C-alpha positions as protocol buffer text, in pm:
chain_id: "A"
residue {
  index: 1
  type: MET
  ca { x: -8 y: -2 z: -5 }
}
residue {
  index: 2
  type: THR
  ca { x: 288 y: 242 z: 85 }
}
residue {
  index: 3
  type: LYS
  ca { x: 441 y: 194 z: -260 }
}
residue {
  index: 4
  type: ILE
  ca { x: 102 y: 260 z: -434 }
}
residue {
  index: 5
  type: ILE
  ca { x: 51 y: 573 z: -230 }
}
residue {
  index: 6
  type: SER
  ca { x: 410 y: 686 z: -306 }
}
residue {
  index: 7
  type: LEU
  ca { x: 364 y: 619 z: -681 }
}
residue {
  index: 8
  type: ILE
  ca { x: 39 y: 813 z: -684 }
}
residue {
  index: 9
  type: SER
  ca { x: 186 y: 1108 z: -489 }
}
residue {
  index: 10
  type: GLY
  ca { x: 483 y: 1104 z: -723 }
}
residue {
  index: 11
  type: PHE
  ca { x: 268 y: 1113 z: -1027 }
}
residue {
  index: 12
  type: ILE
  ca { x: 58 y: 1406 z: -897 }
}
residue {
  index: 13
  type: PHE
  ca { x: 376 y: 1600 z: -800 }
}
residue {
  index: 14
  type: GLY
  ca { x: 527 y: 1537 z: -1142 }
}
residue {
  index: 15
  type: LEU
  ca { x: 211 y: 1637 z: -1318 }
}
residue {
  index: 16
  type: GLY
  ca { x: 186 y: 1949 z: -1113 }
}
residue {
  index: 17
  type: LEU
  ca { x: 546 y: 2033 z: -1201 }
}
residue {
  index: 18
  type: THR
  ca { x: 479 y: 1978 z: -1566 }
}
residue {
  index: 19
  type: ILE
  ca { x: 155 y: 2177 z: -1572 }
}
residue {
  index: 20
  type: SER
  ca { x: 321 y: 2465 z: -1396 }
}
residue {
  index: 21
  type: GLY
  ca { x: 617 y: 2471 z: -1626 }
}
residue {
  index: 22
  type: MET
  ca { x: 867 y: 2408 z: -1354 }
}
residue {
  index: 23
  type: VAL
  ca { x: 1026 y: 2117 z: -1556 }
}
residue {
  index: 24
  type: ASN
  ca { x: 1138 y: 2386 z: -1797 }
}
residue {
  index: 25
  type: PRO
  ca { x: 1479 y: 2503 z: -1681 }
}
residue {
  index: 26
  type: GLU
  ca { x: 1445 y: 2833 z: -1874 }
}
residue {
  index: 27
  type: LYS
  ca { x: 1135 y: 2918 z: -1660 }
}
residue {
  index: 28
  type: VAL
  ca { x: 1323 y: 2856 z: -1345 }
}
residue {
  index: 29
  type: LEU
  ca { x: 1628 y: 3045 z: -1451 }
}
residue {
  index: 30
  type: GLY
  ca { x: 1393 y: 3336 z: -1555 }
}
residue {
  index: 31
  type: PHE
  ca { x: 1263 y: 3335 z: -1190 }
}
residue {
  index: 32
  type: LEU
  ca { x: 1622 y: 3357 z: -1057 }
}
residue {
  index: 33
  type: ASN
  ca { x: 1711 y: 3636 z: -1301 }
}
residue {
  index: 34
  type: ILE
  ca { x: 1589 y: 3918 z: -1078 }
}
residue {
  index: 35
  type: PHE
  ca { x: 1794 y: 4179 z: -1257 }
}
residue {
  index: 36
  type: GLY
  ca { x: 1692 y: 4081 z: -1607 }
}
residue {
  index: 37
  type: ALA
  ca { x: 1372 y: 3942 z: -1767 }
}
residue {
  index: 38
  type: TRP
  ca { x: 1230 y: 3829 z: -1433 }
}
residue {
  index: 39
  type: ASP
  ca { x: 951 y: 3560 z: -1439 }
}
residue {
  index: 40
  type: PRO
  ca { x: 764 y: 3565 z: -1113 }
}
residue {
  index: 41
  type: SER
  ca { x: 545 y: 3256 z: -1190 }
}
residue {
  index: 42
  type: LEU
  ca { x: 742 y: 3021 z: -960 }
}
residue {
  index: 43
  type: ILE
  ca { x: 625 y: 3241 z: -664 }
}
residue {
  index: 44
  type: PHE
  ca { x: 267 y: 3141 z: -755 }
}
residue {
  index: 45
  type: VAL
  ca { x: 363 y: 2773 z: -776 }
}
residue {
  index: 46
  type: MET
  ca { x: 532 y: 2784 z: -434 }
}
residue {
  index: 47
  type: VAL
  ca { x: 237 y: 2976 z: -275 }
}
residue {
  index: 48
  type: GLY
  ca { x: -11 y: 2725 z: -426 }
}
residue {
  index: 49
  type: ALA
  ca { x: 194 y: 2426 z: -291 }
}
residue {
  index: 50
  type: ILE
  ca { x: 221 y: 2595 z: 63 }
}
residue {
  index: 51
  type: GLY
  ca { x: -162 y: 2658 z: 45 }
}
residue {
  index: 52
  type: VAL
  ca { x: -229 y: 2287 z: -13 }
}
residue {
  index: 53
  type: PHE
  ca { x: 34 y: 2144 z: 209 }
}
residue {
  index: 54
  type: SER
  ca { x: -5 y: 2360 z: 522 }
}
residue {
  index: 55
  type: PRO
  ca { x: -362 y: 2282 z: 623 }
}
residue {
  index: 56
  type: LEU
  ca { x: -302 y: 1912 z: 562 }
}
residue {
  index: 57
  type: PHE
  ca { x: 25 y: 1913 z: 759 }
}
residue {
  index: 58
  type: PHE
  ca { x: -148 y: 2070 z: 1072 }
}
residue {
  index: 59
  type: VAL
  ca { x: -429 y: 1813 z: 1036 }
}
residue {
  index: 60
  type: PHE
  ca { x: -197 y: 1513 z: 1008 }
}
residue {
  index: 61
  type: LYS
  ca { x: 108 y: 1609 z: 1209 }
}
residue {
  index: 62
  type: SER
  ca { x: -41 y: 1485 z: 1530 }
}
residue {
  index: 63
  type: ARG
  ca { x: -99 y: 1131 z: 1389 }
}
residue {
  index: 64
  type: SER
  ca { x: 147 y: 855 z: 1468 }
}
residue {
  index: 65
  type: PHE
  ca { x: 60 y: 641 z: 1172 }
}
residue {
  index: 66
  type: SER
  ca { x: 5 y: 720 z: 806 }
}
residue {
  index: 67
  type: ILE
  ca { x: -294 y: 608 z: 596 }
}
residue {
  index: 68
  type: SER
  ca { x: -95 y: 296 z: 501 }
}
residue {
  index: 69
  type: GLY
  ca { x: -12 y: 215 z: 857 }
}
residue {
  index: 70
  type: GLU
  ca { x: 351 y: 322 z: 849 }
}
residue {
  index: 71
  type: ALA
  ca { x: 483 y: 501 z: 1149 }
}
residue {
  index: 72
  type: ILE
  ca { x: 528 y: 877 z: 1103 }
}
residue {
  index: 73
  type: ASN
  ca { x: 856 y: 1013 z: 1239 }
}
residue {
  index: 74
  type: LEU
  ca { x: 894 y: 1381 z: 1199 }
}
residue {
  index: 75
  type: SER
  ca { x: 1233 y: 1519 z: 1254 }
}
residue {
  index: 76
  type: THR
  ca { x: 1290 y: 1724 z: 1563 }
}
residue {
  index: 77
  type: ASN
  ca { x: 1626 y: 1854 z: 1453 }
}
residue {
  index: 78
  type: THR
  ca { x: 1620 y: 2236 z: 1447 }
}
residue {
  index: 79
  type: LYS
  ca { x: 2013 y: 2272 z: 1440 }
}
residue {
  index: 80
  type: VAL
  ca { x: 2159 y: 2478 z: 1153 }
}
residue {
  index: 81
  type: ASP
  ca { x: 2514 y: 2339 z: 1113 }
}
residue {
  index: 82
  type: LYS
  ca { x: 2781 y: 2342 z: 848 }
}
residue {
  index: 83
  type: ASN
  ca { x: 2653 y: 2039 z: 673 }
}
residue {
  index: 84
  type: LEU
  ca { x: 2306 y: 2194 z: 633 }
}
residue {
  index: 85
  type: LEU
  ca { x: 2453 y: 2531 z: 509 }
}
residue {
  index: 86
  type: LEU
  ca { x: 2699 y: 2351 z: 267 }
}
residue {
  index: 87
  type: GLY
  ca { x: 2424 y: 2129 z: 126 }
}
residue {
  index: 88
  type: ALA
  ca { x: 2192 y: 2416 z: 85 }
}
residue {
  index: 89
  type: GLY
  ca { x: 2462 y: 2621 z: -87 }
}
residue {
  index: 90
  type: ILE
  ca { x: 2551 y: 2337 z: -330 }
}
residue {
  index: 91
  type: PHE
  ca { x: 2189 y: 2277 z: -403 }
}
residue {
  index: 92
  type: GLY
  ca { x: 2131 y: 2644 z: -468 }
}
residue {
  index: 93
  type: ILE
  ca { x: 2434 y: 2682 z: -694 }
}
residue {
  index: 94
  type: GLY
  ca { x: 2329 y: 2380 z: -891 }
}
residue {
  index: 95
  type: TRP
  ca { x: 1970 y: 2496 z: -922 }
}
residue {
  index: 96
  type: GLY
  ca { x: 2084 y: 2835 z: -1034 }
}
residue {
  index: 97
  type: LEU
  ca { x: 2332 y: 2706 z: -1291 }
}
residue {
  index: 98
  type: VAL
  ca { x: 2105 y: 2454 z: -1445 }
}
residue {
  index: 99
  type: GLY
  ca { x: 1754 y: 2544 z: -1361 }
}
residue {
  index: 100
  type: LEU
  ca { x: 1663 y: 2192 z: -1241 }
}
residue {
  index: 101
  type: CYS
  ca { x: 1631 y: 2039 z: -892 }
}
residue {
  index: 102
  type: PRO
  ca { x: 1571 y: 1673 z: -814 }
}
residue {
  index: 103
  type: GLY
  ca { x: 1196 y: 1663 z: -843 }
}
residue {
  index: 104
  type: PRO
  ca { x: 1161 y: 1850 z: -1176 }
}
residue {
  index: 105
  type: ALA
  ca { x: 1475 y: 1661 z: -1315 }
}
residue {
  index: 106
  type: ILE
  ca { x: 1302 y: 1325 z: -1248 }
}
residue {
  index: 107
  type: SER
  ca { x: 975 y: 1455 z: -1393 }
}
residue {
  index: 108
  type: SER
  ca { x: 1170 y: 1584 z: -1700 }
}
residue {
  index: 109
  type: LEU
  ca { x: 1303 y: 1235 z: -1781 }
}
residue {
  index: 110
  type: SER
  ca { x: 968 y: 1174 z: -1953 }
}
residue {
  index: 111
  type: PHE
  ca { x: 1061 y: 1430 z: -2220 }
}
residue {
  index: 112
  type: LEU
  ca { x: 1357 y: 1201 z: -2319 }
}
residue {
  index: 113
  type: LYS
  ca { x: 1604 y: 1495 z: -2345 }
}
residue {
  index: 114
  type: THR
  ca { x: 1968 y: 1387 z: -2338 }
}
residue {
  index: 115
  type: GLU
  ca { x: 2077 y: 1682 z: -2120 }
}
residue {
  index: 116
  type: VAL
  ca { x: 1818 y: 1584 z: -1857 }
}
residue {
  index: 117
  type: PHE
  ca { x: 1947 y: 1214 z: -1847 }
}
residue {
  index: 118
  type: VAL
  ca { x: 2306 y: 1354 z: -1815 }
}
residue {
  index: 119
  type: PHE
  ca { x: 2185 y: 1580 z: -1527 }
}
residue {
  index: 120
  type: VAL
  ca { x: 2015 y: 1302 z: -1345 }
}
residue {
  index: 121
  type: ILE
  ca { x: 2317 y: 1074 z: -1373 }
}
residue {
  index: 122
  type: PHE
  ca { x: 2540 y: 1338 z: -1230 }
}
residue {
  index: 123
  type: MET
  ca { x: 2286 y: 1434 z: -969 }
}
residue {
  index: 124
  type: PHE
  ca { x: 2290 y: 1076 z: -838 }
}
residue {
  index: 125
  type: LEU
  ca { x: 2665 y: 1068 z: -859 }
}
residue {
  index: 126
  type: GLY
  ca { x: 2661 y: 1385 z: -651 }
}
residue {
  index: 127
  type: PHE
  ca { x: 2426 y: 1223 z: -400 }
}
residue {
  index: 128
  type: TYR
  ca { x: 2666 y: 930 z: -371 }
}
residue {
  index: 129
  type: LEU
  ca { x: 2984 y: 1136 z: -341 }
}
residue {
  index: 130
  type: GLY
  ca { x: 2824 y: 1374 z: -90 }
}
residue {
  index: 131
  type: ASN
  ca { x: 2722 y: 1072 z: 121 }
}
residue {
  index: 132
  type: GLN
  ca { x: 3077 y: 940 z: 108 }
}
residue {
  index: 133
  type: ILE
  ca { x: 3217 y: 1274 z: 209 }
}
residue {
  index: 134
  type: VAL
  ca { x: 2983 y: 1310 z: 497 }
}
residue {
  index: 135
  type: LYS
  ca { x: 3063 y: 962 z: 612 }
}
residue {
  index: 136
  type: LYS
  ca { x: 3442 y: 1037 z: 604 }
}
residue {
  index: 137
  type: PHE
  ca { x: 3427 y: 1359 z: 806 }
}
residue {
  index: 138
  type: ASN
  ca { x: 3154 y: 1260 z: 1060 }
}
C-alpha cells in the first residue's frame, strides 16, 4: 500500500511540476534572474503548494501512523550546522546554474532529453559522493 501511495503522490507531484512549467529550466532560470527578464510565476507555484500542504500538515502532524499504517517520524532537529549550510549552498548553486532540482529533473526524464539524463546521472553521482564525504568527516 505504501508503494502505491508513493507512486500516486509522485505522479501528482510530477504532473503539477509539468503543468506549472517548472520542468522547464528556462522558466526557473527566469525566476532567478531578478535583474533581467524576471519571471515571477514560480512564486505562484510555491504559494499554491504551501496553500495545499499547510492545512494538511497541521491536520496530520499529530498522527503517529500514516494512511498505509507506516509510523510517522517527523524530525525534531532544528540545528543549523555546517552540513546543512554547505548542502543548501551546493543545491542552490546547482539549481541556479542548470535550472533543475531533483523533483523536476526526475519529472523531465519523461521528455527524453539527453541533457536531462546527463543531469540526473550526475545528480545521483553527487548524492553518492556527498554521502561518502559526510561519512568520512563525521
